[in-house]
C-alpha positions in Angstrom: 0.0 0.0 0.0 1.5 3.4 -0.9 2.5 5.6 2.0 2.9 2.9 4.5 6.4 2.8 6.1 8.2 -0.5 5.8 11.1 0.5 8.0 11.2 -0.9 11.6 13.8 1.7 12.7 15.0 5.0 11.4 17.2 7.9 12.5 15.2 11.0 11.9 17.5 13.8 13.0 21.1 14.1 14.1 22.1 17.2 16.2 25.1 18.3 18.3 23.3 16.9 21.4 22.2 13.5 20.1 19.8 11.9 17.6 16.2 10.8 17.3 15.2 7.2 16.6 11.9 6.2 15.2 11.0 2.7 16.2 7.6 1.3 15.2 5.2 3.8 16.9 7.7 5.5 19.3 10.2 8.3 19.0 13.3 8.2 21.3 16.1 10.7 21.8 19.6 9.2 22.2 21.7 11.9 24.0 25.5 11.9 23.5 25.8 12.7 27.2 24.2 9.4 28.1 25.6 7.4 25.1 29.1 8.8 24.5 30.0 6.2 21.8 28.0 8.2 19.3 29.4 11.7 20.0 32.3 11.5 17.5 30.5 9.2 15.0 29.6 10.3 11.5 26.0 10.6 10.3 26.6 7.5 8.2 27.8 5.5 11.2 24.8 6.7 13.3 22.2 6.0 10.6 23.5 2.5 9.8 21.5 0.7 12.4 20.0 -2.8 12.7 17.4 -4.3 14.9 18.3 -8.0 15.4 15.4 -8.5 17.8 12.6 -6.4 19.1 14.6 -5.4 22.2 18.1 -5.1 20.7 19.7 -2.3 18.5 23.0 -2.7 16.8 25.2 -0.1 15.0 27.6 -2.3 12.9 29.9 0.5 11.7 30.5 1.4 15.4 30.2 -2.1 16.8 27.8 -0.8 19.5 25.0 -3.0 20.9 22.3 -1.5 23.1 19.3 -3.0 24.8 16.2 -1.0 23.7 15.3 -0.5 27.4 18.6 1.4 28.0 17.6 3.9 25.3 14.1 4.3 26.7 15.3 4.7 30.3 19.0 5.6 30.3 18.9 6.6 34.0 18.3 2.9 34.9 21.5 1.9 33.2 24.3 4.3 34.4 27.7 4.3 32.8 30.5 3.0 35.0 34.1 4.0 34.5 36.6 1.2 34.8 40.3 1.6 34.7 42.1 -0.4 32.0 45.7 -1.6 31.8 46.8 1.7 30.1 45.6 3.7 33.1 42.8 5.3 31.1 39.1 4.9 32.1 36.7 3.2 29.7 33.0 3.5 29.9 30.8 0.5 30.0 27.4 -0.6 31.2 25.5 -3.9 31.3 23.6 -3.2 28.1 26.3 -1.8 25.8 29.2 -3.6 24.2 31.7 -1.6 22.3 34.8 -3.0 20.5 
């Protein structure tokens, strides 16, 4: 049927504060302050997104996995700084995996 969207997920706007995701019938803002892996990413890297399952988002060009619930409620999934062997802190949480 013409005019019906066939996309499950779409990035609608990228700004200097974050970007908007359209998923099914909801619109979510992904703030760089809460998801720093995207801050230096290109628009192409941010807009290349997959949804392997209803509750899982994946950015293959960035190798970032996020549980959809962490995007909906980022305050429930705080980032934790962990020192690594080179004495620099790395950010991680239970729902994100970054290579």
